[in-house]
MARTI-234787 format. One record per atom (N, C-alpha, C): residue number from 1; residue in three letters; x, y, z. Coordinates in nm, 3 decimals, padded with zeros to 5 digits, always signed. Layout:
REM residues N
<pt pos="NUM" code="ala" xx="X" yy="Y" zz="Z"/>
...
***
This chain:
REM residues 88
<pt pos="1" code="met" xx="-13.612" yy="-07.571" zz="+07.419"/>
<pt pos="1" code="met" xx="-13.649" yy="-07.702" zz="+07.467"/>
<pt pos="1" code="met" xx="-13.756" yy="-07.763" zz="+07.377"/>
<pt pos="2" code="ser" xx="-13.770" yy="-07.891" zz="+07.386"/>
<pt pos="2" code="ser" xx="-13.870" yy="-07.959" zz="+07.303"/>
<pt pos="2" code="ser" xx="-13.985" yy="-08.010" zz="+07.390"/>
<pt pos="3" code="leu" xx="-14.099" yy="-08.025" zz="+07.326"/>
<pt pos="3" code="leu" xx="-14.218" yy="-08.077" zz="+07.395"/>
<pt pos="3" code="leu" xx="-14.203" yy="-08.224" zz="+07.421"/>
<pt pos="4" code="thr" xx="-14.240" yy="-08.266" zz="+07.544"/>
<pt pos="4" code="thr" xx="-14.241" yy="-08.406" zz="+07.580"/>
<pt pos="4" code="thr" xx="-14.386" yy="-08.444" zz="+07.610"/>
<pt pos="5" code="leu" xx="-14.431" yy="-08.552" zz="+07.548"/>
<pt pos="5" code="leu" xx="-14.567" yy="-08.599" zz="+07.571"/>
<pt pos="5" code="leu" xx="-14.582" yy="-08.649" zz="+07.714"/>
<pt pos="6" code="ile" xx="-14.682" yy="-08.599" zz="+07.783"/>
<pt pos="6" code="ile" xx="-14.713" yy="-08.648" zz="+07.919"/>
<pt pos="6" code="ile" xx="-14.823" yy="-08.754" zz="+07.913"/>
<pt pos="7" code="gly" xx="-14.932" yy="-08.721" zz="+07.844"/>
<pt pos="7" code="gly" xx="-15.043" yy="-08.816" zz="+07.832"/>
<pt pos="7" code="gly" xx="-15.169" yy="-08.751" zz="+07.781"/>
<pt pos="8" code="asp" xx="-15.281" yy="-08.822" zz="+07.800"/>
<pt pos="8" code="asp" xx="-15.410" yy="-08.777" zz="+07.753"/>
<pt pos="8" code="asp" xx="-15.474" yy="-08.685" zz="+07.856"/>
<pt pos="9" code="ala" xx="-15.528" yy="-08.572" zz="+07.812"/>
<pt pos="9" code="ala" xx="-15.605" yy="-08.483" zz="+07.897"/>
<pt pos="9" code="ala" xx="-15.750" yy="-08.529" zz="+07.888"/>
<pt pos="10" code="cys" xx="-15.809" yy="-08.562" zz="+08.004"/>
<pt pos="10" code="cys" xx="-15.944" yy="-08.618" zz="+08.005"/>
<pt pos="10" code="cys" xx="-16.036" yy="-08.540" zz="+08.096"/>
<pt pos="11" code="ala" xx="-16.159" yy="-08.520" zz="+08.052"/>
<pt pos="11" code="ala" xx="-16.261" yy="-08.452" zz="+08.130"/>
<pt pos="11" code="ala" xx="-16.335" yy="-08.555" zz="+08.212"/>
<pt pos="12" code="his" xx="-16.357" yy="-08.525" zz="+08.340"/>
<pt pos="12" code="his" xx="-16.432" yy="-08.614" zz="+08.428"/>
<pt pos="12" code="his" xx="-16.580" yy="-08.582" zz="+08.414"/>
<pt pos="13" code="ile" xx="-16.660" yy="-08.684" zz="+08.376"/>
<pt pos="13" code="ile" xx="-16.806" yy="-08.670" zz="+08.368"/>
<pt pos="13" code="ile" xx="-16.863" yy="-08.745" zz="+08.489"/>
<pt pos="14" code="pro" xx="-16.926" yy="-08.672" zz="+08.582"/>
<pt pos="14" code="pro" xx="-16.975" yy="-08.735" zz="+08.706"/>
<pt pos="14" code="pro" xx="-17.084" yy="-08.837" zz="+08.681"/>
<pt pos="15" code="ala" xx="-17.100" yy="-08.929" zz="+08.780"/>
<pt pos="15" code="ala" xx="-17.194" yy="-09.039" zz="+08.768"/>
<pt pos="15" code="ala" xx="-17.338" yy="-08.991" zz="+08.748"/>
<pt pos="16" code="his" xx="-17.379" yy="-08.886" zz="+08.818"/>
<pt pos="16" code="his" xx="-17.517" yy="-08.842" zz="+08.808"/>
<pt pos="16" code="his" xx="-17.554" yy="-08.793" zz="+08.668"/>
<pt pos="17" code="ala" xx="-17.452" yy="-08.759" zz="+08.586"/>
<pt pos="17" code="ala" xx="-17.479" yy="-08.712" zz="+08.451"/>
<pt pos="17" code="ala" xx="-17.452" yy="-08.818" zz="+08.346"/>
<pt pos="18" code="asn" xx="-17.409" yy="-08.937" zz="+08.388"/>
<pt pos="18" code="asn" xx="-17.368" yy="-09.039" zz="+08.292"/>
<pt pos="18" code="asn" xx="-17.435" yy="-09.174" zz="+08.325"/>
<pt pos="19" code="gly" xx="-17.560" yy="-09.172" zz="+08.360"/>
<pt pos="19" code="gly" xx="-17.634" yy="-09.295" zz="+08.385"/>
<pt pos="19" code="gly" xx="-17.587" yy="-09.374" zz="+08.506"/>
<pt pos="20" code="gly" xx="-17.535" yy="-09.306" zz="+08.607"/>
<pt pos="20" code="gly" xx="-17.496" yy="-09.372" zz="+08.730"/>
<pt pos="20" code="gly" xx="-17.351" yy="-09.418" zz="+08.736"/>
<pt pos="21" code="lys" xx="-17.275" yy="-09.394" zz="+08.633"/>
<pt pos="21" code="lys" xx="-17.134" yy="-09.435" zz="+08.635"/>
<pt pos="21" code="lys" xx="-17.046" yy="-09.320" zz="+08.583"/>
<pt pos="22" code="ser" xx="-16.950" yy="-09.281" zz="+08.666"/>
<pt pos="22" code="ser" xx="-16.863" yy="-09.170" zz="+08.622"/>
<pt pos="22" code="ser" xx="-16.771" yy="-09.218" zz="+08.510"/>
<pt pos="23" code="ala" xx="-16.726" yy="-09.122" zz="+08.429"/>
<pt pos="23" code="ala" xx="-16.645" yy="-09.157" zz="+08.313"/>
<pt pos="23" code="ala" xx="-16.544" yy="-09.047" zz="+08.286"/>
<pt pos="24" code="tyr" xx="-16.439" yy="-09.080" zz="+08.211"/>
<pt pos="24" code="tyr" xx="-16.341" yy="-08.985" zz="+08.165"/>
<pt pos="24" code="tyr" xx="-16.342" yy="-08.985" zz="+08.012"/>
<pt pos="25" code="arg" xx="-16.351" yy="-08.868" zz="+07.953"/>
<pt pos="25" code="arg" xx="-16.352" yy="-08.855" zz="+07.807"/>
<pt pos="25" code="arg" xx="-16.228" yy="-08.777" zz="+07.765"/>
<pt pos="26" code="lys" xx="-16.154" yy="-08.833" zz="+07.668"/>
<pt pos="26" code="lys" xx="-16.033" yy="-08.765" zz="+07.620"/>
<pt pos="26" code="lys" xx="-16.073" yy="-08.637" zz="+07.548"/>
<pt pos="27" code="ile" xx="-16.014" yy="-08.525" zz="+07.590"/>
<pt pos="27" code="ile" xx="-16.044" yy="-08.397" zz="+07.526"/>
<pt pos="27" code="ile" xx="-15.920" yy="-08.334" zz="+07.466"/>
<pt pos="28" code="gly" xx="-15.802" yy="-08.394" zz="+07.489"/>
<pt pos="28" code="gly" xx="-15.678" yy="-08.334" zz="+07.436"/>
<pt pos="28" code="gly" xx="-15.557" yy="-08.411" zz="+07.480"/>
<pt pos="29" code="thr" xx="-15.441" yy="-08.343" zz="+07.475"/>
<pt pos="29" code="thr" xx="-15.313" yy="-08.405" zz="+07.504"/>
<pt pos="29" code="thr" xx="-15.232" yy="-08.309" zz="+07.591"/>
<pt pos="30" code="ala" xx="-15.160" yy="-08.364" zz="+07.690"/>
<pt pos="30" code="ala" xx="-15.077" yy="-08.283" zz="+07.779"/>
<pt pos="30" code="ala" xx="-14.930" yy="-08.299" zz="+07.742"/>
<pt pos="31" code="phe" xx="-14.856" yy="-08.186" zz="+07.746"/>
<pt pos="31" code="phe" xx="-14.712" yy="-08.185" zz="+07.713"/>
<pt pos="31" code="phe" xx="-14.636" yy="-08.111" zz="+07.823"/>
<pt pos="32" code="lys" xx="-14.508" yy="-08.141" zz="+07.831"/>
<pt pos="32" code="lys" xx="-14.418" yy="-08.070" zz="+07.921"/>
<pt pos="32" code="lys" xx="-14.306" yy="-08.008" zz="+07.839"/>
<pt pos="33" code="asp" xx="-14.276" yy="-07.883" zz="+07.869"/>
<pt pos="33" code="asp" xx="-14.167" yy="-07.809" zz="+07.802"/>
<pt pos="33" code="asp" xx="-14.083" yy="-07.744" zz="+07.912"/>
<pt pos="34" code="gly" xx="-13.979" yy="-07.813" zz="+07.955"/>
<pt pos="34" code="gly" xx="-13.899" yy="-07.764" zz="+08.067"/>
<pt pos="34" code="gly" xx="-13.980" yy="-07.776" zz="+08.195"/>
<pt pos="35" code="thr" xx="-14.009" yy="-07.664" zz="+08.258"/>
<pt pos="35" code="thr" xx="-14.089" yy="-07.665" zz="+08.381"/>
<pt pos="35" code="thr" xx="-14.236" yy="-07.632" zz="+08.355"/>
<pt pos="36" code="lys" xx="-14.269" yy="-07.601" zz="+08.230"/>
<pt pos="36" code="lys" xx="-14.405" yy="-07.562" zz="+08.192"/>
<pt pos="36" code="lys" xx="-14.485" yy="-07.683" zz="+08.143"/>
<pt pos="37" code="ile" xx="-14.610" yy="-07.693" zz="+08.184"/>
<pt pos="37" code="ile" xx="-14.700" yy="-07.796" zz="+08.136"/>
<pt pos="37" code="ile" xx="-14.807" yy="-07.728" zz="+08.052"/>
<pt pos="38" code="ser" xx="-14.833" yy="-07.783" zz="+07.932"/>
<pt pos="38" code="ser" xx="-14.933" yy="-07.727" zz="+07.842"/>
<pt pos="38" code="ser" xx="-15.033" yy="-07.837" zz="+07.805"/>
<pt pos="39" code="ile" xx="-15.156" yy="-07.795" zz="+07.782"/>
<pt pos="39" code="ile" xx="-15.260" yy="-07.888" zz="+07.737"/>
<pt pos="39" code="ile" xx="-15.316" yy="-07.838" zz="+07.606"/>
<pt pos="40" code="lys" xx="-15.311" yy="-07.923" zz="+07.504"/>
<pt pos="40" code="lys" xx="-15.369" yy="-07.894" zz="+07.373"/>
<pt pos="40" code="lys" xx="-15.511" yy="-07.951" zz="+07.374"/>
<pt pos="41" code="ile" xx="-15.610" yy="-07.863" zz="+07.375"/>
<pt pos="41" code="ile" xx="-15.751" yy="-07.908" zz="+07.382"/>
<pt pos="41" code="ile" xx="-15.802" yy="-07.925" zz="+07.239"/>
<pt pos="42" code="asp" xx="-15.852" yy="-08.046" zz="+07.211"/>
<pt pos="42" code="asp" xx="-15.906" yy="-08.077" zz="+07.080"/>
<pt pos="42" code="asp" xx="-16.058" yy="-08.064" zz="+07.075"/>
<pt pos="43" code="thr" xx="-16.122" yy="-08.084" zz="+07.191"/>
<pt pos="43" code="thr" xx="-16.268" yy="-08.081" zz="+07.199"/>
<pt pos="43" code="thr" xx="-16.308" yy="-08.052" zz="+07.343"/>
<pt pos="44" code="leu" xx="-16.431" yy="-08.015" zz="+07.364"/>
<pt pos="44" code="leu" xx="-16.483" yy="-07.996" zz="+07.498"/>
<pt pos="44" code="leu" xx="-16.613" yy="-08.073" zz="+07.511"/>
<pt pos="45" code="pro" xx="-16.645" yy="-08.119" zz="+07.634"/>
<pt pos="45" code="pro" xx="-16.773" yy="-08.190" zz="+07.653"/>
<pt pos="45" code="pro" xx="-16.891" yy="-08.100" zz="+07.619"/>
<pt pos="46" code="leu" xx="-16.999" yy="-08.160" zz="+07.577"/>
<pt pos="46" code="leu" xx="-17.119" yy="-08.085" zz="+07.543"/>
<pt pos="46" code="leu" xx="-17.177" yy="-08.018" zz="+07.665"/>
<pt pos="47" code="pro" xx="-17.238" yy="-07.901" zz="+07.648"/>
<pt pos="47" code="pro" xx="-17.308" yy="-07.840" zz="+07.760"/>
<pt pos="47" code="pro" xx="-17.416" yy="-07.935" zz="+07.808"/>
<pt pos="48" code="gly" xx="-17.435" yy="-07.942" zz="+07.938"/>
<pt pos="48" code="gly" xx="-17.534" yy="-08.032" zz="+07.993"/>
<pt pos="48" code="gly" xx="-17.480" yy="-08.172" zz="+08.020"/>
<pt pos="49" code="ser" xx="-17.349" yy="-08.197" zz="+07.988"/>
<pt pos="49" code="ser" xx="-17.292" yy="-08.330" zz="+08.010"/>
<pt pos="49" code="ser" xx="-17.257" yy="-08.354" zz="+08.156"/>
<pt pos="50" code="gly" xx="-17.263" yy="-08.248" zz="+08.238"/>
<pt pos="50" code="gly" xx="-17.226" yy="-08.262" zz="+08.379"/>
<pt pos="50" code="gly" xx="-17.081" yy="-08.227" zz="+08.408"/>
<pt pos="51" code="trp" xx="-17.003" yy="-08.196" zz="+08.303"/>
<pt pos="51" code="trp" xx="-16.862" yy="-08.163" zz="+08.323"/>
<pt pos="51" code="trp" xx="-16.851" yy="-08.037" zz="+08.408"/>
<pt pos="52" code="glu" xx="-16.765" yy="-08.041" zz="+08.509"/>
<pt pos="52" code="glu" xx="-16.749" yy="-07.932" zz="+08.602"/>
<pt pos="52" code="glu" xx="-16.618" yy="-07.855" zz="+08.584"/>
<pt pos="53" code="gly" xx="-16.550" yy="-07.877" zz="+08.470"/>
<pt pos="53" code="gly" xx="-16.430" yy="-07.803" zz="+08.439"/>
<pt pos="53" code="gly" xx="-16.299" yy="-07.869" zz="+08.476"/>
<pt pos="54" code="trp" xx="-16.303" yy="-07.981" zz="+08.543"/>
<pt pos="54" code="trp" xx="-16.179" yy="-08.051" zz="+08.583"/>
<pt pos="54" code="trp" xx="-16.122" yy="-08.133" zz="+08.469"/>
<pt pos="55" code="val" xx="-15.990" yy="-08.125" zz="+08.453"/>
<pt pos="55" code="val" xx="-15.918" yy="-08.205" zz="+08.353"/>
<pt pos="55" code="val" xx="-15.812" yy="-08.287" zz="+08.424"/>
<pt pos="56" code="asn" xx="-15.815" yy="-08.419" zz="+08.401"/>
<pt pos="56" code="asn" xx="-15.716" yy="-08.509" zz="+08.456"/>
<pt pos="56" code="asn" xx="-15.626" yy="-08.556" zz="+08.344"/>
<pt pos="57" code="val" xx="-15.498" yy="-08.584" zz="+08.378"/>
<pt pos="57" code="val" xx="-15.402" yy="-08.632" zz="+08.277"/>
<pt pos="57" code="val" xx="-15.363" yy="-08.776" zz="+08.312"/>
<pt pos="58" code="phe" xx="-15.379" yy="-08.864" zz="+08.213"/>
<pt pos="58" code="phe" xx="-15.347" yy="-09.006" zz="+08.227"/>
<pt pos="58" code="phe" xx="-15.246" yy="-09.044" zz="+08.121"/>
<pt pos="59" code="pro" xx="-15.168" yy="-09.150" zz="+08.144"/>
<pt pos="59" code="pro" xx="-15.076" yy="-09.196" zz="+08.039"/>
<pt pos="59" code="pro" xx="-15.155" yy="-09.224" zz="+07.911"/>
<pt pos="60" code="ser" xx="-15.096" yy="-09.192" zz="+07.797"/>
<pt pos="60" code="ser" xx="-15.163" yy="-09.209" zz="+07.669"/>
<pt pos="60" code="ser" xx="-15.199" yy="-09.356" zz="+07.646"/>
<pt pos="61" code="lys" xx="-15.325" yy="-09.381" zz="+07.610"/>
<pt pos="61" code="lys" xx="-15.372" yy="-09.518" zz="+07.588"/>
<pt pos="61" code="lys" xx="-15.308" yy="-09.582" zz="+07.466"/>
<pt pos="62" code="asp" xx="-15.297" yy="-09.505" zz="+07.357"/>
<pt pos="62" code="asp" xx="-15.248" yy="-09.561" zz="+07.232"/>
<pt pos="62" code="asp" xx="-15.098" yy="-09.548" zz="+07.214"/>
<pt pos="63" code="gly" xx="-15.037" yy="-09.461" zz="+07.293"/>
<pt pos="63" code="gly" xx="-14.891" yy="-09.442" zz="+07.282"/>
<pt pos="63" code="gly" xx="-14.849" yy="-09.375" zz="+07.151"/>
<pt pos="64" code="leu" xx="-14.946" yy="-09.324" zz="+07.076"/>
<pt pos="64" code="leu" xx="-14.914" yy="-09.265" zz="+06.946"/>
<pt pos="64" code="leu" xx="-14.889" yy="-09.115" zz="+06.953"/>
<pt pos="65" code="gly" xx="-14.910" yy="-09.056" zz="+07.069"/>
<pt pos="65" code="gly" xx="-14.887" yy="-08.913" zz="+07.082"/>
<pt pos="65" code="gly" xx="-15.013" yy="-08.835" zz="+07.049"/>
<pt pos="66" code="pro" xx="-14.997" yy="-08.707" zz="+07.016"/>
<pt pos="66" code="pro" xx="-15.113" yy="-08.622" zz="+06.994"/>
<pt pos="66" code="pro" xx="-15.189" yy="-08.656" zz="+06.866"/>
<pt pos="67" code="ala" xx="-15.313" yy="-08.608" zz="+06.864"/>
<pt pos="67" code="ala" xx="-15.394" yy="-08.626" zz="+06.745"/>
<pt pos="67" code="ala" xx="-15.330" yy="-08.550" zz="+06.629"/>
<pt pos="68" code="pro" xx="-15.348" yy="-08.597" zz="+06.505"/>
<pt pos="68" code="pro" xx="-15.290" yy="-08.527" zz="+06.393"/>
<pt pos="68" code="pro" xx="-15.342" yy="-08.384" zz="+06.379"/>
<pt pos="69" code="lys" xx="-15.261" yy="-08.297" zz="+06.329"/>
<pt pos="69" code="lys" xx="-15.301" yy="-08.159" zz="+06.311"/>
<pt pos="69" code="lys" xx="-15.395" yy="-08.146" zz="+06.192"/>
<pt pos="70" code="phe" xx="-15.478" yy="-08.046" zz="+06.194"/>
<pt pos="70" code="phe" xx="-15.571" yy="-08.018" zz="+06.085"/>
<pt pos="70" code="phe" xx="-15.490" yy="-07.983" zz="+05.960"/>
<pt pos="71" code="ala" xx="-15.521" yy="-08.047" zz="+05.851"/>
<pt pos="71" code="ala" xx="-15.442" yy="-08.031" zz="+05.729"/>
<pt pos="71" code="ala" xx="-15.487" yy="-07.911" zz="+05.644"/>
<pt pos="72" code="gly" xx="-15.593" yy="-07.845" zz="+05.683"/>
<pt pos="72" code="gly" xx="-15.641" yy="-07.731" zz="+05.607"/>
<pt pos="72" code="gly" xx="-15.765" yy="-07.767" zz="+05.526"/>
<pt pos="73" code="pro" xx="-15.817" yy="-07.672" zz="+05.453"/>
<pt pos="73" code="pro" xx="-15.941" yy="-07.697" zz="+05.377"/>
<pt pos="73" code="pro" xx="-15.918" yy="-07.798" zz="+05.265"/>
<pt pos="74" code="leu" xx="-16.024" yy="-07.868" zz="+05.231"/>
<pt pos="74" code="leu" xx="-16.018" yy="-07.964" zz="+05.122"/>
<pt pos="74" code="leu" xx="-16.010" yy="-07.888" zz="+04.989"/>
<pt pos="75" code="pro" xx="-15.937" yy="-07.943" zz="+04.891"/>
<pt pos="75" code="pro" xx="-15.932" yy="-07.877" zz="+04.761"/>
<pt pos="75" code="pro" xx="-16.068" yy="-07.883" zz="+04.692"/>
<pt pos="76" code="gln" xx="-16.095" yy="-07.788" zz="+04.606"/>
<pt pos="76" code="gln" xx="-16.220" yy="-07.786" zz="+04.532"/>
<pt pos="76" code="gln" xx="-16.218" yy="-07.898" zz="+04.428"/>
<pt pos="77" code="ala" xx="-16.333" yy="-07.959" zz="+04.406"/>
<pt pos="77" code="ala" xx="-16.343" yy="-08.068" zz="+04.307"/>
<pt pos="77" code="ala" xx="-16.310" yy="-08.014" zz="+04.167"/>
<pt pos="78" code="asn" xx="-16.229" yy="-08.086" zz="+04.093"/>
<pt pos="78" code="asn" xx="-16.191" yy="-08.053" zz="+03.956"/>
<pt pos="78" code="asn" xx="-16.131" yy="-07.912" zz="+03.944"/>
<pt pos="79" code="gly" xx="-16.076" yy="-07.860" zz="+04.052"/>
<pt pos="79" code="gly" xx="-16.017" yy="-07.726" zz="+04.045"/>
<pt pos="79" code="gly" xx="-16.118" yy="-07.615" zz="+04.037"/>
<pt pos="80" code="phe" xx="-16.247" yy="-07.648" zz="+04.045"/>
<pt pos="80" code="phe" xx="-16.353" yy="-07.547" zz="+04.036"/>
<pt pos="80" code="phe" xx="-16.363" yy="-07.471" zz="+04.166"/>
<pt pos="81" code="asp" xx="-16.358" yy="-07.342" zz="+04.156"/>
<pt pos="81" code="asp" xx="-16.371" yy="-07.255" zz="+04.274"/>
<pt pos="81" code="asp" xx="-16.501" yy="-07.178" zz="+04.259"/>
<pt pos="82" code="ala" xx="-16.598" yy="-07.212" zz="+04.344"/>
<pt pos="82" code="ala" xx="-16.731" yy="-07.150" zz="+04.334"/>
<pt pos="82" code="ala" xx="-16.723" yy="-07.001" zz="+04.357"/>
<pt pos="83" code="pro" xx="-16.797" yy="-06.923" zz="+04.280"/>
<pt pos="83" code="pro" xx="-16.796" yy="-06.777" zz="+04.297"/>
<pt pos="83" code="pro" xx="-16.862" yy="-06.738" zz="+04.430"/>
<pt pos="84" code="asp" xx="-16.828" yy="-06.624" zz="+04.480"/>
<pt pos="84" code="asp" xx="-16.888" yy="-06.574" zz="+04.603"/>
<pt pos="84" code="asp" xx="-17.034" yy="-06.531" zz="+04.583"/>
<pt pos="85" code="asp" xx="-17.064" yy="-06.489" zz="+04.458"/>
<pt pos="85" code="asp" xx="-17.201" yy="-06.448" zz="+04.425"/>
<pt pos="85" code="asp" xx="-17.279" yy="-06.565" zz="+04.369"/>
<pt pos="86" code="ile" xx="-17.377" yy="-06.610" zz="+04.444"/>
<pt pos="86" code="ile" xx="-17.462" yy="-06.717" zz="+04.397"/>
<pt pos="86" code="ile" xx="-17.595" yy="-06.652" zz="+04.354"/>
<pt pos="87" code="pro" xx="-17.637" yy="-06.671" zz="+04.229"/>
<pt pos="87" code="pro" xx="-17.750" yy="-06.594" zz="+04.174"/>
<pt pos="87" code="pro" xx="-17.887" yy="-06.636" zz="+04.222"/>
<pt pos="88" code="phe" xx="-17.900" yy="-06.707" zz="+04.331"/>
<pt pos="88" code="phe" xx="-18.035" yy="-06.740" zz="+04.379"/>
<pt pos="88" code="phe" xx="-18.046" yy="-06.719" zz="+04.528"/>
***
């Protein structure tokens, strides 16, 4: 089966921790694969943000689907690969 985009996975930040107004912060993307639902977490709220572990799923705001995947490490400038031994 193939993954079907459900929407944005959002962390609820309660009002007492967000200046008197509760908020939802996007932390990932939710998918459905047959009867299974999966959440790809891209980030987590900072400790002390008031997040209590709840994740809500809302329709994707941008309709573009999940965030792009990490492309890997950046190439070294001019092909130079720094040695592991640095003499200082």
